[in-house]
C-alpha positions as CSV (number, residue, x, y, z in Angstrom):
1,M,0.0,0.0,0.0
2,Q,1.6,3.2,-1.2
3,S,-0.2,5.3,1.4
4,L,1.8,3.7,4.2
5,A,4.9,5.4,2.9
6,M,3.6,8.7,4.1
7,I,5.1,7.9,7.5
8,E,8.5,8.4,5.9
9,N,7.8,12.2,5.9
10,W,6.8,12.4,9.6
11,P,9.0,14.3,12.0
12,V,9.9,11.2,14.0
13,P,13.1,9.2,14.5
14,T,11.4,5.8,13.9
15,A,8.0,4.7,12.7
16,A,6.3,1.5,11.6
17,T,2.8,0.8,10.4
18,A,0.6,-1.9,9.0
19,V,-2.9,-2.4,7.6
20,V,-4.8,-5.6,8.5
21,R,-7.9,-6.6,6.6
22,A,-11.0,-8.0,8.3
23,D,-10.0,-11.6,7.2
24,G,-6.7,-11.2,9.1
25,T,-4.5,-10.8,6.0
26,V,-2.0,-8.0,6.0
27,G,-2.8,-5.3,3.4
28,G,0.7,-3.8,3.7
29,T,3.4,-2.8,6.0
30,Y,6.1,0.0,6.2
31,G,9.0,0.6,8.4
32,P,10.7,-1.7,11.0
33,T,7.7,-3.8,12.1
34,S,9.8,-5.9,14.5
35,H,11.0,-2.8,16.4
36,R,9.7,-2.7,20.0
37,F,8.0,0.6,20.9
38,P,6.5,1.9,24.1
39,L,2.7,1.8,23.6
40,A,1.6,4.4,26.2
41,S,-2.3,4.2,26.2
42,V,-2.5,1.7,23.4
43,T,-1.8,-0.6,26.3
44,K,-5.4,0.0,27.4
45,P,-7.1,-2.1,24.7
46,L,-4.8,-5.0,25.4
47,A,-5.6,-4.7,29.2
48,A,-9.3,-4.4,28.4
49,Y,-9.2,-7.6,26.3
50,A,-7.7,-9.5,29.2
51,V,-10.5,-8.3,31.5
52,L,-13.0,-9.5,28.9
53,V,-11.4,-12.9,28.8
54,A,-11.6,-13.0,32.6
55,Y,-15.3,-12.0,32.3
56,E,-16.0,-14.9,29.9
57,E,-14.1,-17.3,32.2
58,G,-16.3,-16.2,35.1
59,A,-13.5,-14.6,37.2
60,V,-15.2,-11.2,37.1
61,E,-18.6,-9.8,36.2
62,L,-18.9,-6.6,34.2
63,D,-21.4,-5.2,36.7
64,E,-19.7,-6.3,39.9
65,P,-18.4,-3.5,42.3
66,A,-14.9,-2.3,41.5
67,G,-13.2,0.9,42.3
68,P,-15.0,3.8,44.0
69,E,-18.3,3.3,45.8
70,G,-21.0,2.7,43.3
71,S,-18.5,1.9,40.5
72,T,-18.3,-1.4,38.6
73,V,-15.9,-3.1,36.2
74,R,-17.9,-1.7,33.4
75,H,-17.5,1.8,34.7
76,L,-13.7,1.4,35.0
77,L,-13.5,0.0,31.5
78,S,-15.5,2.9,30.0
79,H,-13.9,5.8,32.0
80,T,-17.1,6.5,33.9
81,S,-16.0,5.5,37.4
82,G,-15.4,9.1,38.5
83,L,-11.7,8.6,39.2
84,A,-9.4,11.4,38.2
85,Y,-7.0,11.2,35.3
86,D,-3.8,10.2,37.1
87,E,-4.9,10.2,40.7
88,H,-6.8,7.7,42.8
89,R,-9.2,10.5,43.7
90,V,-12.9,10.5,43.1
91,T,-14.1,13.6,41.2
92,A,-17.6,12.7,40.1
93,P,-20.3,10.0,40.9
94,P,-20.0,6.9,38.8
95,G,-21.8,7.0,35.5
96,T,-22.3,10.8,35.3
97,R,-19.2,12.0,33.4
98,R,-16.7,10.5,31.0
99,L,-13.5,11.2,32.9
100,Y,-10.5,9.6,31.0
101,S,-8.6,7.8,33.8
102,N,-5.3,6.0,33.9
103,A,-6.0,5.5,37.6
104,G,-9.2,3.6,36.7
105,F,-7.3,1.1,34.6
106,E,-4.8,0.7,37.5
107,V,-7.6,-0.1,39.9
108,L,-9.0,-2.5,37.2
109,G,-5.7,-4.3,37.1
110,E,-5.6,-4.6,40.9
111,H,-9.2,-5.8,40.9
112,L,-8.5,-8.6,38.4
113,A,-5.3,-9.6,40.2
114,K,-7.3,-10.1,43.4
115,A,-10.1,-12.0,41.6
116,T,-7.7,-14.4,39.8
117,D,-4.8,-14.5,42.3
118,I,-2.5,-13.8,39.3
119,P,-0.6,-10.5,38.8
120,F,-2.2,-8.5,36.0
121,P,0.8,-8.5,33.7
122,E,1.0,-12.3,33.9
123,Y,-2.8,-12.7,33.4
124,L,-2.5,-10.5,30.3
125,R,0.3,-12.7,29.0
126,Q,-1.6,-15.9,29.6
127,A,-5.0,-14.7,28.4
128,V,-4.1,-12.6,25.4
129,L,-0.5,-12.3,24.4
130,A,0.5,-16.0,24.4
131,P,-2.6,-17.3,22.7
132,L,-2.1,-14.8,19.9
133,G,1.6,-15.4,19.6
134,M,2.5,-11.8,20.6
135,T,5.9,-12.9,21.9
136,S,7.5,-9.4,21.7
137,T,4.8,-7.7,23.8
138,A,5.1,-7.2,27.5
139,L,3.6,-5.2,30.3
140,D,5.9,-4.1,33.1
141,G,4.0,-1.7,35.2
142,S,0.7,0.1,34.8
143,P,-2.1,-1.6,32.7
144,A,-3.0,2.0,31.6
145,R,0.3,2.8,29.8
146,D,3.3,0.6,30.3
147,G,3.0,-1.9,27.5
148,V,5.7,-2.4,24.9
149,S,5.1,-4.1,21.6
150,T,5.8,-4.3,17.9
151,V,3.7,-3.7,14.8
152,D,4.2,-7.4,13.9
153,D,2.5,-8.3,17.3
154,L,-0.2,-5.8,17.0
155,I,-1.1,-7.1,13.6
156,R,-2.2,-10.2,15.4
157,F,-4.3,-8.2,17.9
158,A,-5.9,-6.2,15.1
159,A,-6.8,-9.4,13.4
160,E,-8.3,-10.7,16.6
161,L,-10.4,-7.6,17.1
162,Q,-12.0,-8.1,13.6
163,A,-12.4,-11.9,13.8
164,P,-12.3,-12.9,17.5
165,R,-10.9,-16.3,18.5
166,L,-10.3,-15.6,22.2
167,L,-13.7,-14.1,22.9
168,D,-17.3,-14.7,21.8
169,P,-18.0,-12.1,19.0
170,R,-20.9,-10.9,21.1
171,T,-18.6,-9.9,23.9
172,V,-16.4,-8.0,21.4
173,L,-19.4,-6.3,19.9
174,E,-20.4,-5.1,23.4
175,A,-16.9,-3.8,23.9
176,M,-17.3,-1.7,20.7
177,T,-20.7,-0.4,21.7
178,V,-21.1,2.8,23.6
179,A,-21.2,2.2,27.3
180,H,-23.3,4.8,29.3
181,P,-24.3,6.8,26.2
182,G,-24.6,10.6,26.1
183,L,-21.8,11.4,28.5
184,S,-19.5,14.3,27.6
185,G,-15.9,14.7,28.6
186,I,-12.4,15.6,27.6
187,L,-10.6,13.5,24.9
188,P,-6.9,14.0,25.8
189,G,-5.2,16.1,23.2
190,Y,-8.4,17.0,21.5
191,G,-10.5,18.9,24.0
192,H,-14.1,18.6,25.1
193,Q,-16.3,16.2,23.2
194,K,-20.1,16.0,23.5
195,P,-20.7,13.2,23.6
196,N,-17.4,11.6,24.4
197,D,-18.3,8.0,23.5
198,W,-16.4,4.9,24.6
199,G,-17.0,1.2,24.7
200,L,-15.3,-1.1,27.1
201,G,-11.6,-0.1,26.8
202,F,-12.0,1.2,23.3
203,E,-12.7,4.7,22.2
204,I,-15.5,5.0,19.6
205,R,-15.2,7.7,17.0
206,D,-18.9,8.5,16.3
207,S,-19.0,12.2,15.3
208,K,-16.1,13.6,17.4
209,S,-14.3,16.6,16.0
210,P,-11.4,17.2,16.1
211,H,-10.2,13.6,16.2
212,W,-7.1,11.6,15.7
213,T,-8.7,9.4,13.0
214,G,-9.6,10.6,9.5
215,S,-12.4,12.8,8.2
216,T,-13.5,9.8,6.2
217,S,-13.3,7.3,9.1
218,S,-16.7,5.8,9.8
219,P,-18.6,6.6,13.0
220,R,-18.2,3.0,14.0
221,T,-14.4,3.2,14.0
222,F,-12.9,2.2,17.4
223,G,-9.5,2.0,18.9
224,H,-7.0,4.0,20.9
225,F,-4.1,6.3,20.6
226,G,-1.2,6.8,23.0
227,Q,0.9,9.7,24.2
228,A,4.0,7.8,22.9
229,G,2.9,8.7,19.4
230,T,1.1,5.4,18.8
231,F,-2.4,4.4,17.5
232,L,-4.5,1.4,16.6
233,W,-7.9,1.8,14.8
234,V,-10.4,-0.6,13.4
235,D,-12.9,0.7,10.9
236,P,-15.6,-2.0,10.4
237,D,-17.1,-0.2,7.4
238,A,-13.7,-0.2,5.7
239,G,-13.1,-3.8,6.7
240,A,-9.7,-3.0,7.9
241,A,-7.5,-1.9,10.8
242,C,-4.4,0.1,11.0
243,V,-1.5,-0.1,13.6
244,T,1.0,2.7,13.7
245,L,3.9,3.0,16.3
246,T,6.5,5.8,16.6
247,D,9.1,6.9,19.1
248,R,8.1,10.6,19.3
249,D,5.6,11.7,21.9
250,F,2.1,12.8,20.7
251,G,1.9,16.5,20.0
252,P,1.0,19.0,17.2
253,W,2.9,16.9,14.7
254,A,0.5,14.0,15.3
255,V,-2.6,16.1,15.2
256,D,-1.5,17.3,11.7
257,A,-0.1,14.0,10.4
258,W,-2.5,11.3,11.5
259,P,-5.8,12.2,10.0
260,P,-4.6,12.7,6.4
261,F,-2.6,9.5,6.7
262,T,-5.8,7.6,7.8
263,D,-7.8,9.2,5.0
264,A,-5.1,8.1,2.4
265,V,-5.2,4.6,3.8
266,L,-9.0,4.5,3.6
267,A,-9.0,5.9,0.1
268,E,-6.5,3.2,-1.1
269,L,-8.6,0.5,0.5
270,R,-11.7,1.8,-1.2
271,A,-9.9,2.0,-4.6
272,A,-8.7,-1.6,-4.2
273,G,-12.3,-2.7,-3.5
């Protein structure tokens, strides 16, 4: 895919990218796809998937209490627990605002570790990374932001999101459906969004503007971006996903570069039929 070569012109030291079709085949790659990059918040979808595996195994329930009083696993996954961004401090009643929270994912990791008697990084490895063959991916720290991975590994995860093998497709559909609809909030790096829609561990594009995906991305697009200059999106209408990892922190360069890149990828996919 010629569009992937656009990353060559980005103001970053190192970047790699891939497109994965809905059937799991790779549409194209560019850059050092075996290079290990810090994921930052692209860690969250991996962590969320592990929680959903635990849900299907019966270790946790989505609506069981977890986190602040009145909060549940579902609230923590969808950033509606009321916990602050980076502090274990309650700033709103659960279910009333979309407060993007690293602390919430850390509480979620602690909750799962207690429920399974397995440290969260090890549970993630056993439940998601090992079954998918993601041998270059690891979590050493916070389930909100301390993952490290490669494009080659995330190709496998992008294929899983589009044709689940580890989870019942109905569970994945629920994760990609808006949880607690209608809530507004801040999308980090892009300001106030009304509504600020999220599923269970995945951001849902809907009609957000401005946004890190493309102007032609479908409203059903879901995924995540990270402050390490990383992103993963899945556009069900396009029948494809895109993984892009860099080693330059998110900033104005990414705000300018990512949407036209995504639009070019989508245009090439449409042209190819």
